[in-house]
C-alpha positions as a LaTeX table, in Angstrom:
\begin{tabular}{lrrr}
\hline
Residue & $x$ (\AA) & $y$ (\AA) & $z$ (\AA) \\
\hline
Unk1 & 52.02 & 24.49 & 39.90 \\
Unk2 & 48.54 & 25.22 & 41.44 \\
Unk3 & 45.41 & 24.58 & 39.33 \\
Unk4 & 43.66 & 27.87 & 39.95 \\
Unk5 & 43.94 & 29.28 & 36.37 \\
Unk6 & 41.81 & 27.83 & 33.56 \\
Unk7 & 44.43 & 28.83 & 30.91 \\
Unk8 & 46.90 & 26.37 & 32.60 \\
Unk9 & 44.62 & 23.33 & 32.15 \\
Unk10 & 43.64 & 21.51 & 29.01 \\
Unk11 & 42.30 & 18.07 & 28.01 \\
Unk12 & 44.94 & 15.36 & 28.06 \\
Unk13 & 46.90 & 16.96 & 30.90 \\
Unk14 & 47.92 & 14.83 & 33.90 \\
Unk15 & 46.73 & 16.42 & 37.17 \\
Unk16 & 46.11 & 15.73 & 40.85 \\
Unk17 & 42.55 & 16.62 & 42.09 \\
Unk18 & 40.72 & 16.59 & 45.34 \\
Unk19 & 37.29 & 15.15 & 45.22 \\
Unk20 & 34.37 & 16.79 & 47.18 \\
Unk21 & 34.32 & 13.94 & 49.75 \\
Unk22 & 38.09 & 14.22 & 50.33 \\
Unk23 & 38.27 & 18.03 & 50.86 \\
Unk24 & 38.63 & 17.61 & 54.68 \\
Unk25 & 41.47 & 15.14 & 54.39 \\
Unk26 & 43.14 & 16.61 & 51.34 \\
Unk27 & 43.48 & 13.20 & 49.62 \\
Unk28 & 44.51 & 13.66 & 46.08 \\
Unk29 & 43.56 & 11.59 & 42.99 \\
Unk30 & 45.76 & 11.48 & 39.96 \\
Unk31 & 44.43 & 11.30 & 36.46 \\
Unk32 & 44.14 & 12.77 & 32.89 \\
Unk33 & 41.76 & 15.67 & 32.25 \\
Unk34 & 38.81 & 14.95 & 29.98 \\
Unk35 & 36.58 & 18.00 & 30.51 \\
Unk36 & 36.90 & 21.36 & 32.22 \\
Unk37 & 33.77 & 22.09 & 34.24 \\
Unk38 & 34.62 & 25.60 & 35.65 \\
Unk39 & 33.62 & 28.31 & 33.22 \\
Unk40 & 35.40 & 31.26 & 34.84 \\
Unk41 & 39.11 & 32.13 & 34.18 \\
Unk42 & 40.15 & 31.36 & 37.62 \\
Unk43 & 38.91 & 29.81 & 40.94 \\
Unk44 & 40.69 & 30.27 & 44.28 \\
Unk45 & 40.02 & 26.52 & 45.22 \\
Unk46 & 41.08 & 25.12 & 41.88 \\
Unk47 & 39.46 & 24.60 & 38.51 \\
Unk48 & 36.83 & 21.83 & 38.52 \\
Unk49 & 37.54 & 19.07 & 36.03 \\
Unk50 & 36.25 & 15.60 & 35.01 \\
Unk51 & 38.99 & 12.99 & 34.52 \\
Unk52 & 38.96 & 10.33 & 31.87 \\
Unk53 & 37.67 & 7.79 & 34.35 \\
Unk54 & 34.76 & 9.95 & 35.25 \\
Unk55 & 35.94 & 11.37 & 38.60 \\
Unk56 & 35.15 & 15.01 & 39.25 \\
Unk57 & 37.22 & 17.33 & 41.48 \\
Unk58 & 39.27 & 20.45 & 41.74 \\
Unk59 & 42.73 & 20.64 & 40.45 \\
Unk60 & 45.37 & 20.97 & 43.12 \\
Unk61 & 48.53 & 20.13 & 41.18 \\
Unk62 & 49.51 & 20.04 & 37.52 \\
Unk63 & 51.97 & 17.51 & 36.22 \\
\hline
\end{tabular}
């Protein structure tokens, strides 16, 4: 499931994100959502989140 809708993402959910510096390569980082940083209901490139370990990126996959 893509992570473009804010309603699909909540704290405690396991996701795969792409960090800003890895956008060109598409390298994904897996972790658990701590905070949602995107305020709008959706975003075409993925909802921006902060993981429990402090890494920030846009959600590409849920689960």
